[in-house]
DSSP file (Angstrom, degrees, kcal/mol; ACC not computed):
  #  RESIDUE AA STRUCTURE BP1 BP2  ACC     N-H-->O    O-->H-N    N-H-->O    O-->H-N    TCO  KAPPA ALPHA  PHI   PSI    X-CA   Y-CA   Z-CA
    1    1 A M              0   0    0      0, 0.0     2,-2.4     0, 0.0     6,-0.2   0.000 360.0 360.0 360.0 129.7    4.7    1.5   -8.1
    2    2 A P        +     0   0    0      0, 0.0     2,-0.3     0, 0.0    85,-0.1  -0.397 360.0 103.5 -78.8  70.0    1.9    2.9  -10.4
    3    3 A I  S >> S-     0   0    0     -2,-2.4     4,-1.4    84,-0.1     3,-1.0  -0.931  70.8  -8.1-140.2 164.4    1.4    6.2   -8.5
    4    4 A S  H 3> S-     0   0    0     -2,-0.3     4,-2.4     1,-0.2     5,-0.2  -0.120 125.9  -4.8  53.2-133.5    2.2    9.9   -9.0
    5    5 A R  H 3> S+     0   0    0      1,-0.2     4,-2.5     2,-0.2    -1,-0.2   0.849 135.7  55.0 -64.0 -34.8    4.5   10.8  -11.8
    6    6 A F  H <> S+     0   0    0     -3,-1.0     4,-2.6     2,-0.2    -1,-0.2   0.921 109.0  48.2 -65.1 -41.1    5.2    7.2  -12.8
    7    7 A L  H  X S+     0   0    0     -4,-1.4     4,-2.5     2,-0.2    -2,-0.2   0.921 110.0  52.7 -62.0 -43.6    1.4    6.6  -13.1
    8    8 A D  H  X S+     0   0    0     -4,-2.4     4,-2.8     1,-0.2    -2,-0.2   0.931 111.1  46.8 -56.7 -45.3    1.2    9.8  -15.2
    9    9 A W  H  X S+     0   0    0     -4,-2.5     4,-2.6     1,-0.2     6,-0.3   0.913 109.6  53.3 -64.3 -42.8    3.9    8.5  -17.5
   10   10 A L  H  <>S+     0   0    0     -4,-2.6     5,-2.5     1,-0.2     6,-1.3   0.908 113.5  43.6 -58.7 -41.6    2.3    5.0  -17.7
   11   11 A I  H ><5S+     0   0    0     -4,-2.5     3,-1.3     3,-0.2    -2,-0.2   0.949 114.7  47.8 -68.4 -49.3   -1.0    6.6  -18.8
   12   12 A E  H 3<5S+     0   0    0     -4,-2.8    -2,-0.2     1,-0.3    -1,-0.2   0.839 116.1  44.3 -62.0 -33.9    0.6    9.1  -21.2
   13   13 A S  T 3<5S-     0   0    0     -4,-2.6    -1,-0.3    -5,-0.2    -2,-0.2   0.381 110.1-122.0 -92.1   4.4    2.8    6.4  -22.8
   14   14 A T  T < 5S+     0   0    0     -3,-1.3     4,-0.2    -4,-0.2    -3,-0.2   0.809  80.6 118.3  56.6  34.6   -0.2    3.9  -23.0
   15   15 A N     >< +     0   0    0     -5,-2.5     4,-2.6    -6,-0.3     5,-0.2   0.425  39.3  95.2-103.5  -2.1    1.8    1.4  -20.9
   16   16 A L  H  > S+     0   0    0     -6,-1.3     4,-3.0     1,-0.2     5,-0.3   0.924  84.2  47.6 -60.2 -48.6   -0.5    1.3  -17.9
   17   17 A D  H  > S+     0   0    0      1,-0.2     4,-2.3     2,-0.2    -1,-0.2   0.919 115.0  45.9 -60.6 -44.2   -2.5   -1.8  -18.9
   18   18 A Q  H  > S+     0   0    0     -4,-0.2     4,-2.0     2,-0.2    -1,-0.2   0.911 114.1  48.5 -65.2 -42.7    0.7   -3.8  -19.8
   19   19 A Y  H  X S+     0   0    0     -4,-2.6     4,-2.2     2,-0.2    -2,-0.2   0.934 113.1  47.0 -63.3 -46.7    2.4   -2.7  -16.6
   20   20 A M  H  X S+     0   0    0     -4,-3.0     4,-3.0     1,-0.2     5,-0.2   0.882 109.1  54.8 -64.8 -37.8   -0.6   -3.7  -14.4
   21   21 A E  H  X S+     0   0    0     -4,-2.3     4,-2.6    -5,-0.3    -1,-0.2   0.912 108.3  49.5 -60.5 -41.4   -1.0   -7.0  -16.2
   22   22 A R  H  X S+     0   0    0     -4,-2.0     4,-1.0     2,-0.2    -2,-0.2   0.920 112.8  46.5 -64.5 -43.2    2.6   -7.8  -15.3
   23   23 A L  H  < S+     0   0    0     -4,-2.2     3,-0.4     2,-0.2    -2,-0.2   0.938 114.3  47.3 -63.3 -46.5    2.1   -6.9  -11.7
   24   24 A V  H >< S+     0   0    0     -4,-3.0     3,-1.4     1,-0.2    -2,-0.2   0.913 112.8  47.5 -63.9 -43.6   -1.2   -8.9  -11.4
   25   25 A T  H 3< S+     0   0    0     -4,-2.6    -1,-0.2     1,-0.3    -2,-0.2   0.680 109.4  55.8 -73.1 -15.0    0.3  -12.0  -13.1
   26   26 A S  T 3< S+     0   0    0     -4,-1.0    68,-2.3    -3,-0.4    -1,-0.3   0.346  77.2 137.7 -94.8   5.5    3.3  -11.7  -10.8
   27   27 A F  B <   -A   93   0A   0     -3,-1.4    66,-0.2    66,-0.2    -3,-0.1  -0.274  35.8-165.6 -54.3 131.5    1.1  -11.8   -7.7
   28   28 A N    >   -     0   0    0     64,-2.8     3,-2.2     1,-0.1     4,-0.4  -0.947  11.7-158.5-123.9 107.1    2.7  -14.0   -5.0
   29   29 A P  G >  S+     0   0    0      0, 0.0     3,-1.0     0, 0.0     4,-0.4   0.742  88.9  68.2 -59.9 -23.2    0.3  -14.9   -2.2
   30   30 A S  G 3  S+     0   0    0      1,-0.2     4,-0.3     2,-0.1     3,-0.1   0.594  91.5  63.2 -73.8  -7.2    3.2  -15.7    0.2
   31   31 A T  G X  S+     0   0    0     -3,-2.2     3,-0.9    61,-0.2     4,-0.3   0.712  82.1  80.9 -83.2 -20.9    4.2  -12.0    0.2
   32   32 A V  G X  S+     0   0    0     -3,-1.0     3,-1.6    -4,-0.4     6,-0.2   0.863  83.9  56.3 -60.3 -43.7    0.9  -10.9    1.9
   33   33 A E  G 3  S+     0   0    0     -4,-0.4    -1,-0.3     1,-0.3    -2,-0.1   0.828 108.8  48.1 -60.1 -32.4    1.8  -11.7    5.5
   34   34 A G  G <  S+     0   0    0     -3,-0.9    -1,-0.3    -4,-0.3    -2,-0.2   0.361  82.1 125.0 -92.2   6.2    4.9   -9.5    5.4
   35   35 A L    X>  -     0   0    0     -3,-1.6     3,-1.5    -4,-0.3     4,-0.8  -0.344  67.9-124.6 -68.9 146.1    3.4   -6.4    3.8
   36   36 A M  H >> S+     0   0    0     61,-0.3     4,-3.1     1,-0.3     3,-1.2   0.894 109.7  60.3 -53.9 -43.6    3.7   -3.1    5.7
   37   37 A C  H 34 S+     0   0    0      1,-0.3    -1,-0.3     2,-0.2    15,-0.1   0.691 104.2  51.3 -63.5 -17.6    0.0   -2.6    5.7
   38   38 A R  H <4 S+     0   0    0     -3,-1.5    -1,-0.3    -6,-0.2    -2,-0.2   0.706 126.6  18.7 -88.3 -22.0   -0.4   -5.8    7.7
   39   39 A N  H << S+     0   0    0     -3,-1.2     2,-0.3    -4,-0.8    -2,-0.2   0.527 121.1  33.1-130.0 -11.0    2.1   -5.0   10.4
   40   40 A M     <  -     0   0    0     -4,-3.1     2,-0.3    11,-0.3    -1,-0.1  -0.838  60.0-135.6-140.4 174.9    2.8   -1.2   10.5
   41   41 A L        -     0   0    0     -2,-0.3     2,-0.5    -3,-0.1    10,-0.2  -0.902  13.1-134.0-129.2 161.0    1.2    2.1   10.0
   42   42 A S  E     -B   50   0B   0      8,-2.6     8,-2.8    -2,-0.3     2,-0.5  -0.979  18.2-155.5-115.8 130.4    2.3    5.3    8.2
   43   43 A I  E     -B   49   0B   0     -2,-0.5     6,-0.2     6,-0.2     5,-0.1  -0.924  11.5-138.1-110.6 124.6    1.8    8.6   10.0
   44   44 A G    >   -     0   0    0      4,-3.1     3,-2.1    -2,-0.5     9,-0.0  -0.249  29.9-102.3 -74.0 165.8    1.5   11.8    8.0
   45   45 A W  T 3  S+     0   0    0      1,-0.3    -1,-0.1     2,-0.1    -2,-0.0   0.772 125.2  50.4 -58.8 -26.5    3.2   15.1    9.0
   46   46 A D  T 3  S-     0   0    0      2,-0.1    -1,-0.3    23,-0.0    -2,-0.0   0.370 125.6 -99.9 -95.0   4.2   -0.3   16.2   10.2
   47   47 A G  S <  S+     0   0    0     -3,-2.1    22,-2.8     1,-0.3    -2,-0.1   0.402  72.4 147.4  94.4  -2.3   -0.9   13.1   12.3
   48   48 A S  B     -D   68   0C   0     20,-0.2    -4,-3.1    21,-0.1     2,-0.4  -0.396  43.0-131.3 -66.6 145.4   -3.2   11.3    9.9
   49   49 A I  E     +B   43   0B   0     18,-2.2    13,-1.9    -6,-0.2     2,-0.3  -0.843  26.5 179.5-105.9 134.9   -2.9    7.5    9.9
   50   50 A Y  E     -BC  42  61B   0     -8,-2.8    -8,-2.6    -2,-0.4     3,-0.1  -0.913  37.0-124.4-130.2 156.3   -2.4    5.5    6.8
   51   51 A D  S    S-     0   0    0      9,-0.5     2,-0.3    -2,-0.3   -11,-0.3   0.813  91.6  -9.6 -68.6 -30.7   -2.1    1.7    6.1
   52   52 A C  S  > S-     0   0    0    -10,-0.1     4,-1.9   -11,-0.1   -10,-0.2  -0.961  75.1 -94.3-159.0 171.1    1.2    2.3    4.2
   53   53 A D  H  > S+     0   0    0     -2,-0.3     4,-2.2     1,-0.2     5,-0.1   0.850 121.4  53.6 -62.2 -36.0    3.5    4.9    2.7
   54   54 A F  H  > S+     0   0    0      2,-0.2     4,-1.7     1,-0.2    -1,-0.2   0.906 107.4  49.8 -69.7 -40.3    1.9    4.6   -0.7
   55   55 A N  H  4>S+     0   0    0      1,-0.2     5,-3.0     2,-0.2     4,-0.4   0.870 109.3  54.1 -63.5 -34.8   -1.6    5.1    0.7
   56   56 A Q  H ><5S+     0   0    0     -4,-1.9     3,-1.3     3,-0.2    -2,-0.2   0.936 106.8  49.9 -62.9 -45.0   -0.2    8.2    2.4
   57   57 A M  H 3<5S+     0   0    0     -4,-2.2    -1,-0.2     1,-0.3    -2,-0.2   0.844 115.0  44.4 -60.9 -33.0    1.1    9.5   -0.9
   58   58 A L  T 3<5S-     0   0    0     -4,-1.7    -1,-0.3    -5,-0.1    -2,-0.2   0.405 113.0-120.7 -91.2   1.1   -2.3    8.9   -2.4
   59   59 A E  T < 5 +     0   0    0     -3,-1.3    -3,-0.2    -4,-0.4    -2,-0.1   0.913  60.7 148.9  57.3  47.1   -4.1   10.4    0.6
   60   60 A L      < -     0   0    0     -5,-3.0    -9,-0.5    -6,-0.1    -1,-0.2  -0.854  32.1-158.9-109.3  92.1   -6.1    7.2    1.3
   61   61 A P  B     -C   50   0B   0      0, 0.0   -11,-0.2     0, 0.0     6,-0.1  -0.149  27.7 -82.9 -70.8 166.1   -6.5    7.2    5.1
   62   62 A V        -     0   0    0    -13,-1.9     2,-1.1     5,-0.1    20,-0.1  -0.237  34.3-121.4 -62.6 155.2   -7.2    4.1    7.2
   63   63 A T  B    S+E   81   0D   0     18,-0.7    18,-0.6    14,-0.1     2,-0.3  -0.620  77.0 102.7 -97.3  71.9  -10.8    2.9    7.5
   64   64 A S  S    S-     0   0    0     -2,-1.1    13,-0.1    16,-0.1    12,-0.0  -0.960  84.1-115.3-147.0 157.8  -10.9    3.2   11.3
   65   65 A S  S    S+     0   0    0     -2,-0.3     2,-1.2     1,-0.2     3,-0.2   0.752 110.3  72.1 -67.3 -21.7  -12.4    5.5   13.8
   66   66 A A        +     0   0    0      1,-0.2    -1,-0.2     7,-0.2     7,-0.1  -0.699  55.6 143.5 -93.2  82.1   -8.7    6.2   14.7
   67   67 A R        +     0   0    0     -2,-1.2   -18,-2.2    -6,-0.1     2,-0.3   0.438  61.8  49.2-100.7  -1.9   -7.8    8.2   11.6
   68   68 A H  B >  S-D   48   0C   0    -20,-0.3     3,-2.0    -3,-0.2   -20,-0.2  -0.981  85.6-118.6-137.5 148.6   -5.5   10.6   13.5
   69   69 A I  G >  S+     0   0    0    -22,-2.8     3,-1.5    -2,-0.3   -21,-0.1   0.799 113.3  62.3 -58.4 -30.0   -2.7    9.9   15.9
   70   70 A R  G 3  S+     0   0    0      1,-0.3    -1,-0.3   -23,-0.1   -22,-0.1   0.747 107.7  44.7 -67.4 -21.1   -4.5   11.9   18.6
   71   71 A D  G <  S+     0   0    0     -3,-2.0    -1,-0.3     2,-0.0    -2,-0.2   0.162  83.2 159.4-104.0  16.1   -7.3    9.3   18.4
   72   72 A F    <   +     0   0    0     -3,-1.5     2,-0.3     1,-0.1    -3,-0.1  -0.116   9.5 170.9 -49.7 127.3   -4.9    6.3   18.3
   73   73 A D     >  -     0   0    0     -7,-0.1     4,-2.5     1,-0.1     5,-0.2  -0.877  21.6-161.1-142.8 103.5   -6.8    3.1   19.3
   74   74 A V  H  > S+     0   0    0     -2,-0.3     4,-2.3     1,-0.2     5,-0.2   0.855  91.9  50.9 -57.8 -38.0   -4.8   -0.1   18.9
   75   75 A H  H  > S+     0   0    0      2,-0.2     4,-1.3     1,-0.2    -1,-0.2   0.918 111.0  47.1 -68.7 -42.6   -8.0   -2.2   19.0
   76   76 A A  H  4 S+     0   0    0      1,-0.2     4,-0.2     2,-0.2    -2,-0.2   0.900 114.8  47.5 -63.7 -40.0   -9.8   -0.2   16.4
   77   77 A L  H >< S+     0   0    0     -4,-2.5     3,-0.9     1,-0.2    -2,-0.2   0.859 108.3  54.3 -71.4 -35.1   -6.7   -0.2   14.1
   78   78 A Q  H 3< S+     0   0    0     -4,-2.3    -1,-0.2    -5,-0.2    -2,-0.2   0.801 112.1  44.5 -68.2 -27.3   -6.1   -4.0   14.5
   79   79 A S  T 3< S+     0   0    0     -4,-1.3    -1,-0.2    -5,-0.2    -2,-0.2   0.359  90.6 115.1 -99.0   6.1   -9.7   -4.7   13.4
   80   80 A R    <   -     0   0    0     -3,-0.9     2,-0.5    -4,-0.2   -16,-0.1  -0.290  69.9-115.8 -73.1 158.6   -9.8   -2.3   10.4
   81   81 A E  B     -E   63   0D   0    -18,-0.6   -18,-0.7     3,-0.0     2,-0.3  -0.835  35.8-118.5 -88.7 133.2  -10.1   -3.3    6.8
   82   82 A I        -     0   0    0     -2,-0.5     2,-0.5   -20,-0.1   -20,-0.1  -0.546  23.3-120.0 -75.6 133.8   -6.9   -2.3    4.9
   83   83 A V        -     0   0    0     -2,-0.3     2,-0.3   -23,-0.1   -28,-0.1  -0.624  40.1-177.1 -74.8 122.4   -7.5    0.2    2.1
   84   84 A V        +     0   0    0     -2,-0.5     2,-0.3   -29,-0.0    -3,-0.0  -0.889  14.0 158.6-124.1 154.5   -6.4   -1.4   -1.2
   85   85 A D    >   -     0   0    0     -2,-0.3     3,-1.9     0, 0.0     4,-0.3  -0.871  60.5 -71.0-155.8-175.6   -6.1   -0.2   -4.8
   86   86 A R  G >  S+     0   0    0      1,-0.3     3,-1.4    -2,-0.3     4,-0.3   0.785 122.4  67.5 -61.4 -27.6   -4.2   -1.2   -7.9
   87   87 A H  G >  S+     0   0    0      1,-0.3     3,-1.7     2,-0.2     4,-0.4   0.757  84.2  75.0 -63.9 -21.8   -0.9    0.1   -6.5
   88   88 A C  G X> S+     0   0    0     -3,-1.9     3,-1.2     1,-0.3     4,-0.7   0.776  80.2  69.6 -62.9 -26.7   -1.0   -2.7   -3.9
   89   89 A F  H <> S+     0   0    0     -3,-1.4     4,-0.6    -4,-0.3     3,-0.4   0.776  87.4  68.2 -62.0 -23.7    0.0   -5.3   -6.6
   90   90 A G  H <4 S+     0   0    0     -3,-1.7     3,-0.3    -4,-0.3    -1,-0.3   0.825 101.6  45.0 -64.2 -31.2    3.4   -3.6   -6.6
   91   91 A C  H <4 S+     0   0    0     -3,-1.2     6,-1.8    -4,-0.4    -1,-0.2   0.615 114.6  48.3 -86.8 -13.3    4.1   -4.9   -3.1
   92   92 A T  H  < S+     0   0    0     -4,-0.7   -64,-2.8    -3,-0.4     2,-0.3   0.369  85.2 108.1-109.0   3.8    2.8   -8.4   -3.8
   93   93 A A  B >< S-A   27   0A   0     -4,-0.6     3,-2.4    -3,-0.3   -66,-0.2  -0.607  89.3 -30.8 -84.1 141.6    4.7   -9.1   -7.1
   94   94 A G  T 3  S-     0   0    0    -68,-2.3   -63,-0.1    -2,-0.3     3,-0.1  -0.313 135.7  -5.2  60.1-123.0    7.5  -11.6   -7.1
   95   95 A A  T 3  S-     0   0    0      1,-0.2     8,-1.6    -2,-0.1     9,-1.5   0.391 108.0-120.1 -85.1   3.1    9.4  -11.6   -3.8
   96   96 A G    <   -     0   0    0     -3,-2.4     2,-0.3     6,-0.2    -1,-0.2   0.002  19.7-116.5  81.1 169.7    7.3   -8.8   -2.5
   97   97 A S        +     0   0    0     -6,-1.8   -61,-0.3     5,-0.2     2,-0.3  -0.984  37.4 147.6-150.1 134.2    8.3   -5.3   -1.3
   98   98 A S  B >   -F  101   0E   0      3,-1.4     3,-2.3    -2,-0.3   -63,-0.1  -0.898  63.0 -77.3-152.7-179.7    8.0   -3.6    2.0
   99   99 A C  T 3  S+     0   0    0      1,-0.3     3,-0.1    -2,-0.3   -64,-0.1   0.800 130.9  45.7 -57.1 -29.7    9.8   -1.0    4.1
  100  100 A S  T 3  S-     0   0    0      1,-0.3     2,-0.3     2,-0.0    -1,-0.3   0.224 120.4-105.6-100.1  14.8   12.4   -3.7    5.1
  101  101 A G  B <  S+F   98   0E   0     -3,-2.3    -3,-1.4     2,-0.0    -1,-0.3  -0.751  80.8  18.1 103.5-148.3   12.9   -5.0    1.6
  102  102 A A        -     0   0    0     -2,-0.3    -6,-0.2    -5,-0.2    -5,-0.2  -0.255  56.7-150.1 -61.1 146.4   11.6   -8.3    0.1
  103  103 A T  S    S+     0   0    0     -8,-1.6     2,-0.3   -12,-0.2    -7,-0.2   0.528  79.5  40.6 -96.8  -8.0    8.7  -10.0    2.1
  104  104 A T              0   0    0     -9,-1.5   -73,-0.1    -8,-0.2    -9,-0.1  -0.902 360.0 360.0-132.0 163.9    9.7  -13.5    1.1
  105  105 A T              0   0    0     -2,-0.3   -10,-0.1    -3,-0.0    -1,-0.0   0.411 360.0 360.0-107.0 360.0   13.0  -15.3    0.7
């Protein structure tokens, strides 16, 4: 996943563009339904709500009025737009990747 220290290494080694091209060209639309961000949430140690573990690591909170567990609102969270960035291609490449493993068979 192109985040944190791995992202730093990709940039320093000038491999980021090549790595991202591989992820983008490996996009598999059948992985999308099984992604964590579509079916689960990630809760930070402080109660902040995120679409997935990677967004939590990047401090990208949900786009909902319910951004903290104390404000949990299932309806607001179900209708939110999922926060996406280039790292999301890592979960949609090939057979996909999610908390429970591959998202396709």
